[in-house]
Structures are given as C-alpha cells and as structure tokens.
C-alpha positions as a LaTeX table, in Angstrom:
\begin{tabular}{lrrr}
\hline
Residue & $x$ (\AA) & $y$ (\AA) & $z$ (\AA) \\
\hline
Unk1 & 113.83 & 90.31 & 165.89 \\
Unk2 & 112.99 & 88.04 & 163.42 \\
Unk3 & 112.71 & 89.00 & 159.54 \\
Unk4 & 109.96 & 87.11 & 158.10 \\
Unk5 & 110.48 & 86.57 & 154.42 \\
Unk6 & 107.59 & 87.13 & 152.11 \\
Unk7 & 106.93 & 84.34 & 149.80 \\
Unk8 & 107.09 & 85.46 & 146.24 \\
Unk9 & 103.92 & 86.09 & 144.63 \\
Unk10 & 103.45 & 83.62 & 142.05 \\
Unk11 & 100.88 & 85.15 & 139.16 \\
Unk12 & 98.93 & 82.35 & 137.59 \\
Unk13 & 99.27 & 82.62 & 133.80 \\
Unk14 & 95.48 & 82.45 & 132.27 \\
Unk15 & 94.61 & 80.92 & 129.10 \\
Unk16 & 93.35 & 84.07 & 127.56 \\
Unk17 & 97.01 & 85.72 & 128.97 \\
Unk18 & 99.68 & 84.12 & 127.16 \\
Unk19 & 101.02 & 85.12 & 123.64 \\
Unk20 & 98.73 & 84.86 & 120.58 \\
Unk21 & 95.77 & 83.88 & 122.37 \\
Unk22 & 92.89 & 85.35 & 121.59 \\
Unk23 & 90.91 & 87.35 & 123.83 \\
Unk24 & 86.95 & 86.57 & 123.90 \\
Unk25 & 86.79 & 90.37 & 122.81 \\
Unk26 & 88.80 & 90.10 & 119.85 \\
Unk27 & 86.30 & 88.55 & 118.22 \\
Unk28 & 83.94 & 90.87 & 118.93 \\
Unk29 & 86.45 & 93.71 & 117.58 \\
Unk30 & 86.98 & 91.69 & 114.48 \\
Unk31 & 83.17 & 91.68 & 113.67 \\
Unk32 & 83.36 & 95.39 & 114.31 \\
Unk33 & 86.09 & 95.96 & 112.30 \\
Unk34 & 84.50 & 93.92 & 109.17 \\
Unk35 & 81.19 & 95.50 & 109.89 \\
Unk36 & 82.75 & 98.78 & 109.68 \\
Unk37 & 84.39 & 97.55 & 106.62 \\
Unk38 & 81.73 & 96.59 & 104.77 \\
Unk39 & 79.61 & 99.60 & 105.48 \\
Unk40 & 82.52 & 101.83 & 104.16 \\
Unk41 & 82.52 & 99.73 & 101.33 \\
Unk42 & 78.99 & 100.51 & 100.98 \\
Unk43 & 79.19 & 103.96 & 101.04 \\
Unk44 & 81.81 & 103.97 & 98.67 \\
Unk45 & 80.12 & 101.98 & 96.25 \\
Unk46 & 76.52 & 104.71 & 96.53 \\
Unk47 & 78.97 & 107.38 & 96.47 \\
Unk48 & 80.55 & 105.91 & 93.00 \\
Unk49 & 77.49 & 105.18 & 91.45 \\
Unk50 & 76.00 & 108.31 & 92.18 \\
Unk51 & 78.88 & 110.04 & 90.33 \\
Unk52 & 78.69 & 107.91 & 87.54 \\
Unk53 & 74.86 & 108.76 & 86.79 \\
Unk54 & 75.97 & 112.59 & 87.26 \\
Unk55 & 78.40 & 112.36 & 85.00 \\
Unk56 & 76.06 & 110.12 & 82.43 \\
Unk57 & 73.91 & 113.02 & 82.80 \\
Unk58 & 76.06 & 115.49 & 82.21 \\
Unk59 & 77.76 & 113.85 & 79.20 \\
Unk60 & 74.44 & 113.87 & 77.71 \\
Unk61 & 73.49 & 117.78 & 78.53 \\
Unk62 & 77.21 & 118.81 & 77.34 \\
Unk63 & 76.80 & 116.81 & 73.91 \\
Unk64 & 73.46 & 118.66 & 73.54 \\
Unk65 & 74.10 & 121.89 & 74.68 \\
Unk66 & 77.75 & 122.33 & 75.12 \\
Unk67 & 79.64 & 122.98 & 78.32 \\
Unk68 & 78.51 & 125.39 & 80.86 \\
Unk69 & 79.85 & 129.17 & 81.31 \\
Unk70 & 79.72 & 129.63 & 85.00 \\
Unk71 & 80.13 & 133.59 & 86.47 \\
Unk72 & 83.74 & 133.99 & 87.75 \\
Unk73 & 84.11 & 134.63 & 91.53 \\
Unk74 & 86.84 & 136.57 & 92.89 \\
Unk75 & 88.92 & 133.91 & 93.37 \\
Unk76 & 89.62 & 133.05 & 89.62 \\
Unk77 & 88.12 & 136.35 & 87.93 \\
Unk78 & 91.89 & 137.86 & 88.13 \\
Unk79 & 93.49 & 134.68 & 86.94 \\
Unk80 & 91.42 & 134.22 & 83.45 \\
Unk81 & 92.66 & 135.17 & 80.71 \\
Unk82 & 90.88 & 136.97 & 77.42 \\
Unk83 & 88.29 & 134.24 & 76.52 \\
Unk84 & 88.72 & 132.05 & 79.04 \\
Unk85 & 85.70 & 131.03 & 80.77 \\
Unk86 & 84.85 & 128.94 & 83.96 \\
Unk87 & 83.16 & 125.45 & 83.14 \\
Unk88 & 82.93 & 123.71 & 86.68 \\
Unk89 & 84.06 & 124.73 & 90.22 \\
Unk90 & 84.88 & 122.19 & 93.15 \\
Unk91 & 85.07 & 124.03 & 96.26 \\
Unk92 & 87.03 & 121.27 & 98.28 \\
Unk93 & 89.68 & 119.76 & 96.25 \\
Unk94 & 93.43 & 118.13 & 96.73 \\
Unk95 & 95.89 & 118.21 & 94.12 \\
Unk96 & 99.44 & 116.51 & 94.15 \\
Unk97 & 101.18 & 116.44 & 91.28 \\
Unk98 & 104.04 & 113.81 & 90.49 \\
Unk99 & 107.29 & 113.72 & 88.62 \\
Unk100 & 107.97 & 110.63 & 86.27 \\
Unk101 & 110.09 & 108.46 & 88.87 \\
Unk102 & 107.58 & 107.01 & 91.25 \\
Unk103 & 107.60 & 108.55 & 94.69 \\
Unk104 & 109.17 & 111.93 & 93.92 \\
Unk105 & 106.72 & 114.54 & 94.33 \\
Unk106 & 106.61 & 118.40 & 93.08 \\
Unk107 & 104.71 & 119.77 & 94.90 \\
Unk108 & 103.19 & 118.43 & 98.49 \\
Unk109 & 99.31 & 117.85 & 98.35 \\
Unk110 & 97.63 & 121.00 & 98.11 \\
Unk111 & 94.44 & 121.95 & 98.93 \\
Unk112 & 91.92 & 124.49 & 97.86 \\
Unk113 & 89.06 & 125.35 & 95.27 \\
Unk114 & 89.66 & 123.68 & 91.93 \\
Unk115 & 88.19 & 125.54 & 88.71 \\
Unk116 & 88.06 & 123.46 & 85.56 \\
Unk117 & 88.02 & 126.49 & 82.88 \\
Unk118 & 87.72 & 126.11 & 79.01 \\
Unk119 & 91.50 & 126.05 & 78.98 \\
Unk120 & 92.96 & 125.26 & 82.41 \\
Unk121 & 92.54 & 123.19 & 85.63 \\
Unk122 & 93.42 & 125.86 & 88.27 \\
Unk123 & 93.54 & 125.24 & 91.88 \\
Unk124 & 93.59 & 127.92 & 94.20 \\
Unk125 & 94.79 & 127.51 & 97.50 \\
Unk126 & 98.00 & 128.32 & 100.09 \\
Unk127 & 99.52 & 127.74 & 96.49 \\
Unk128 & 98.08 & 128.39 & 93.18 \\
Unk129 & 98.75 & 125.45 & 90.87 \\
Unk130 & 97.74 & 125.51 & 86.71 \\
Unk131 & 97.50 & 122.36 & 84.39 \\
Unk132 & 96.81 & 123.18 & 80.64 \\
Unk133 & 93.85 & 120.83 & 79.56 \\
Unk134 & 95.79 & 120.04 & 76.32 \\
Unk135 & 98.71 & 118.89 & 78.72 \\
Unk136 & 96.62 & 116.04 & 79.59 \\
Unk137 & 96.90 & 112.69 & 77.87 \\
Unk138 & 94.85 & 110.25 & 79.75 \\
Unk139 & 92.50 & 109.86 & 82.76 \\
Unk140 & 91.70 & 106.92 & 85.53 \\
Unk141 & 89.20 & 107.08 & 88.46 \\
Unk142 & 90.37 & 105.34 & 91.64 \\
Unk143 & 88.03 & 105.53 & 94.25 \\
Unk144 & 87.39 & 109.02 & 95.14 \\
Unk145 & 90.78 & 110.35 & 92.99 \\
Unk146 & 90.89 & 111.03 & 89.29 \\
Unk147 & 94.58 & 110.50 & 88.17 \\
Unk148 & 95.40 & 112.62 & 85.37 \\
Unk149 & 98.49 & 111.58 & 83.14 \\
Unk150 & 99.96 & 114.56 & 81.79 \\
Unk151 & 102.80 & 114.79 & 78.85 \\
Unk152 & 106.08 & 114.01 & 79.77 \\
Unk153 & 105.13 & 111.42 & 81.87 \\
Unk154 & 103.86 & 113.53 & 84.63 \\
Unk155 & 100.70 & 113.42 & 86.65 \\
Unk156 & 98.13 & 114.79 & 88.62 \\
Unk157 & 95.93 & 113.39 & 91.59 \\
Unk158 & 93.07 & 115.17 & 92.08 \\
Unk159 & 90.75 & 114.07 & 95.52 \\
Unk160 & 87.40 & 115.40 & 94.66 \\
Unk161 & 83.89 & 114.76 & 95.45 \\
Unk162 & 82.28 & 113.20 & 92.23 \\
Unk163 & 85.54 & 112.50 & 90.54 \\
Unk164 & 84.07 & 110.96 & 87.26 \\
Unk165 & 81.53 & 113.97 & 86.74 \\
Unk166 & 84.83 & 116.20 & 87.04 \\
Unk167 & 86.30 & 114.09 & 84.19 \\
Unk168 & 83.44 & 114.63 & 82.54 \\
Unk169 & 83.70 & 118.39 & 82.79 \\
Unk170 & 87.07 & 118.43 & 82.20 \\
Unk171 & 86.64 & 116.39 & 78.57 \\
Unk172 & 83.88 & 118.88 & 78.06 \\
Unk173 & 85.96 & 121.53 & 78.32 \\
Unk174 & 88.71 & 120.43 & 76.37 \\
Unk175 & 86.29 & 119.15 & 73.51 \\
Unk176 & 85.02 & 122.78 & 73.21 \\
Unk177 & 88.73 & 124.13 & 73.25 \\
Unk178 & 89.62 & 121.84 & 70.31 \\
Unk179 & 86.53 & 122.88 & 68.67 \\
Unk180 & 87.30 & 126.79 & 69.15 \\
Unk181 & 90.89 & 126.34 & 67.70 \\
Unk182 & 91.87 & 126.39 & 64.11 \\
Unk183 & 92.71 & 123.11 & 62.36 \\
Unk184 & 96.14 & 122.21 & 62.88 \\
Unk185 & 96.68 & 123.93 & 65.85 \\
Unk186 & 98.35 & 121.33 & 67.95 \\
Unk187 & 95.82 & 121.19 & 70.76 \\
Unk188 & 97.30 & 117.27 & 71.51 \\
Unk189 & 95.36 & 113.89 & 71.35 \\
Unk190 & 91.63 & 113.73 & 72.58 \\
Unk191 & 90.54 & 112.32 & 76.15 \\
Unk192 & 90.00 & 108.54 & 76.18 \\
Unk193 & 86.38 & 107.24 & 75.99 \\
Unk194 & 85.33 & 106.52 & 79.91 \\
\hline
\end{tabular}
C-alpha cells in the first residue's frame, strides 16, 4: 500500500491580509466613526446652547424675583433644617467627591436625586451626601459636568442635565443665604461670575 503524501497547502496572502494593510471596509468604518463623532459633538453643542439660554433666563428671573421655594418631596423633607427650603431639584445626578491629591477618591460616584436647598447640596441615593453651599469656592462647567471647588482643595464633580442652569441655581441659593445672614457672619467668598 503506497502512502500518498498530501502536498502542503500554501495560502496566498492577499494585499488586504498583510499586517498593517487597510481593508476597503476600514475607510467606511472610519467615515462612520467620524460622522458619529461629529453628530455627538453637534448634540453636545446644542445641549450646551439650550442650557446656557436656560441659565441666562433663570439668572434674570432670580435677580428680579429671587430664587424659588419649591415644595419638598418625601425624600428631602425629613432632611431639611429649620428655615431651610428647596431651591432646585435634579432627579438624576451623579456626584463624585475628590480629595486634594489627584486620583484619590473619598467616595466612589453616587447616583441619586440632587436637591439644592437654601443652605446645602443634598444628594439622596444609596448614600446621602451633603455639601454646604458656603464651602463652595469656585465652579467650572466642563461638558455635562459641574465641577465645584471646595475649601481645603476638595472638589465635587456633578454630572447632571443642564449643569450651567444648576450653577445659576446654586449661586442664587448662596446669594439668598448670604443676604439672610447678619453682617460679619463669615459666609465665605461669593461665587465667581460666569
């Protein structure tokens, strides 16, 4: 019986199979990625413009009428102190607190409802986190986040819808709280004009 040896099959490497070679579909994928990135950028710019317009309108309204007083819901009502009232609510917020040294987190991100009161920011989720308004030294809006700089180099990043409007609401609550305090009470510096 003669054993037939099978000749090894040699595969031909096509141009598009070579390492580093672009496949014809790569260009389509790149174009689709670029289109998606531009569409996302367009959405971000549009949301920022709507947010800025809402912030401008609220700023004028608060100067004329003062910050609003909203009825407290069952989640925040039990946490309000005497004389404290709700100014604004965000039902979906992500709060991330940071220590002074870069990269160290005091608390991992916590999602929940965010309440701006006349004295504090209160996030109610799996944890309840409180930030005194007078502890805020500065704020910066970055994309869909409001970054708050607190005393001693601490910080808070809030990811919310309409962060520019939220900053106006916080600034109005702070201004209202300062005007309600007697002179020399040490309320701290005012918010930067944005």
